[in-house]
C-alpha positions in Angstrom: -3.2 19.2 10.6 -2.4 18.0 14.1 -1.5 14.4 13.2 -0.4 12.7 10.0 -3.2 11.3 7.9 -3.5 8.3 5.5 -5.4 8.3 2.2 -5.9 5.7 -0.5 -7.8 5.4 -3.8 -7.9 1.6 -3.0 -6.1 0.3 -6.0 -2.4 0.6 -5.6 -0.7 2.9 -3.0 -1.3 4.1 0.5 -0.5 7.8 0.9 0.7 9.1 4.3 0.6 12.9 4.6 2.7 14.8 7.1 1.0 16.6 9.9 3.1 19.7 8.8 1.7 19.8 5.2 -0.4 22.9 4.6 -4.0 21.9 4.0 -4.2 23.7 0.6 -1.5 21.3 -0.7 -3.5 18.1 0.1 -5.5 18.2 -3.2 -2.2 18.2 -5.1 -0.8 15.4 -3.0 -3.8 13.3 -4.0 -2.9 14.0 -7.6 0.6 12.6 -7.0 -1.1 9.5 -5.5 -3.3 9.1 -8.6 -0.2 9.4 -10.8 1.5 6.5 -8.8 -1.6 4.4 -9.1 -1.5 4.6 -12.9 1.7 2.5 -12.9 0.5 -0.3 -10.7 0.3 -3.1 -13.3 -0.9 -6.7 -13.3 1.1 -9.9 -14.0 -0.4 -12.7 -16.1 -2.5 -13.4 -13.0 -4.9 -10.4 -12.9 -5.1 -10.7 -9.1 -1.3 -10.0 -8.7 -0.2 -6.4 -9.0 3.2 -4.7 -9.0 4.6 -1.2 -9.4 6.3 -0.6 -12.8 9.2 1.5 -11.7 10.8 1.7 -15.2 7.7 3.2 -16.8 7.0 5.4 -13.8 10.5 7.0 -13.8 10.3 7.4 -17.6 7.0 9.3 -17.1 8.4 11.5 -14.3 11.5 12.4 -16.3 9.4 13.0 -19.4 6.8 15.2 -17.6 6.2 18.4 -19.5 6.0 21.1 -16.9 7.6 22.6 -13.8 5.1 21.2 -11.3 6.9 17.8 -10.9 10.6 16.9 -10.8 12.7 13.9 -9.7 15.0 14.8 -6.9 16.6 11.4 -6.3 16.1 7.7 -6.8 17.6 5.0 -4.6 17.5 1.2 -4.3 18.5 -0.5 -1.0 18.9 -4.2 -0.3 18.8 -5.4 3.3 20.5 -8.8 3.0 18.8 -12.0 4.2 19.3 -12.8 7.9 17.3 -14.2 10.8 15.3 -11.3 12.2 11.9 -10.4 13.7 9.4 -8.4 11.8 9.9 -5.5 14.2 13.7 -5.5 13.6 13.1 -5.5 9.8 10.7 -2.5 10.2 13.4 -0.6 12.2 15.9 -1.2 9.4 13.5 -0.2 6.7 12.5 3.1 8.4 16.1 3.9 9.1 16.9 3.5 5.4 14.0 5.7 4.4 15.1 8.4 6.8 18.6 8.3 5.4 17.5 8.3 1.8 15.1 11.2 2.2 17.3 13.4 4.4 14.1 15.2 5.5 13.6 16.2 9.1 10.7 14.2 10.5 8.8 14.7 13.8 8.6 11.9 16.3 5.0 11.4 15.5 5.8 11.1 11.8 8.5 8.5 12.5 6.2 6.6 14.9 3.4 6.6 12.3 5.7 5.4 9.6 7.0 2.5 11.8 3.5 1.6 12.9 2.1 1.7 9.4 4.8 -0.6 8.0 4.7 -3.0 10.9 0.9 -3.1 10.7 1.1 -3.8 7.0 3.4 -6.9 7.4 1.4 -8.2 10.3 -2.0 -7.8 8.5 -1.1 -8.9 5.0 -4.4 -10.6 4.2 -6.3 -7.4 5.0 -3.8 -5.1 3.2 -4.0 -7.2 0.1 -7.8 -6.7 0.1 -7.2 -3.0 0.4 -4.9 -3.1 -2.7 -1.6 -1.8 -1.2 0.4 -5.0 -1.2 0.7 -8.2 -3.3 2.2 -11.6 -2.9 4.6 -13.4 -5.3 6.5 -16.6 -5.3 10.3 -16.5 -5.3 13.1 -18.9 -6.1 14.5 -21.4 -3.5 11.2 -22.1 -1.7 10.7 -18.5 -0.7 8.1 -15.8 -1.4 7.7 -12.1 -1.0 5.2 -9.2 -0.6 5.5 -5.8 -2.4 4.0 -3.0 -0.3 3.4 0.4 -2.0 3.5 3.6 -0.1 3.6 7.3 -0.8 4.8 9.7 1.9 4.2 13.4 1.6 6.3 16.1 3.4 6.2 19.9 3.2 9.1 21.9 1.7 10.2 24.2 4.6 11.8 26.7 2.2 9.0 27.0 -0.5 5.4 27.3 0.6 3.9 26.1 -2.7 6.1 23.0 -3.0 6.3 19.7 -1.2 8.3 16.5 -1.2 6.8 13.1 -2.1 8.6 9.8 -1.4 7.3 7.1 -3.7 8.3 3.8 -2.1 8.0 0.1 -2.6 9.1 -2.4 0.0 9.6 -6.0 -1.1 9.9 -8.2 2.0 11.0 -11.7 1.2 11.3 -14.7 3.6 11.7 -18.5 3.7 8.0 -19.0 3.5 6.3 -21.0 0.7 2.6 -20.5 1.1 0.8 -17.1 1.1 -1.4 -18.0 4.0 1.6 -18.5 6.3 2.4 -14.8 5.9 -1.0 -13.9 7.4 0.0 -15.2 10.8 3.0 -13.0 11.2 3.4 -10.9 14.4 5.9 -8.3 15.4 8.0 -10.9 17.2 7.9 -13.5 14.4 11.4 -14.4 13.4 12.3 -15.6 9.8 15.1 -15.4 7.3 14.0 -12.0 6.0 15.4 -9.8 3.3 14.1 -6.5 1.9 14.4 -4.6 -1.4 13.5 -0.9 -1.0 13.0 1.4 -3.9 12.4 5.1 -3.2 11.9 8.1 -5.6 11.9 11.5 -4.0 9.9 14.0 -6.0 9.6 17.8 -5.7 6.0 18.8 -6.4 4.5 22.2 -7.0 0.9 23.2 -6.0 -1.4 22.7 -8.9 0.2 19.5 -10.4 -2.4 17.3 -12.0 -1.9 13.6 -12.8 -2.2 12.5 -16.4 -5.4 10.5 -17.1 -3.4 7.5 -18.3 0.2 6.1 -18.8 
């Protein structure tokens, strides 16, 4: 592949696949995406979804086979401060790079930044696609959970690759969902972010279970 590509099943996660991933591993990466989508659950309001990290990690650790293994899991909190959307995206991408410790090309970093920034400046559309969901918070705030899977090759093992399962919960001093729809890159709010990332090692041939 000459450029990174993005794939979605339309119900939970957006998958971004590295330009360096061998094409014969793409079908397996889609199986990882399907596995993630299984654990996108609904609250009492069926229209509001969230990723069930506890059940997902339990399933990964309990997987019977050598095609899937958890390399690391990390939670990062970016404390609340007055910042623009673009600044928050920079902080989020920096955290992801530090967490993964994987060498990324300039085009991959640029696509990651553009994707996250585009998500938080087009939340109404992204919600319709099924990759992000709104929720009320305490103290007259609210948040969005964005769900993203990033796939990278393993430079040492041709039949293996890395998958970064990531949720980004962006919170701000905004009460109404519709106010979020008007954000631009330069919009400044009291933002905070909660980032969860699981790095998986995946072997060619992995197949997602049919249910949780």
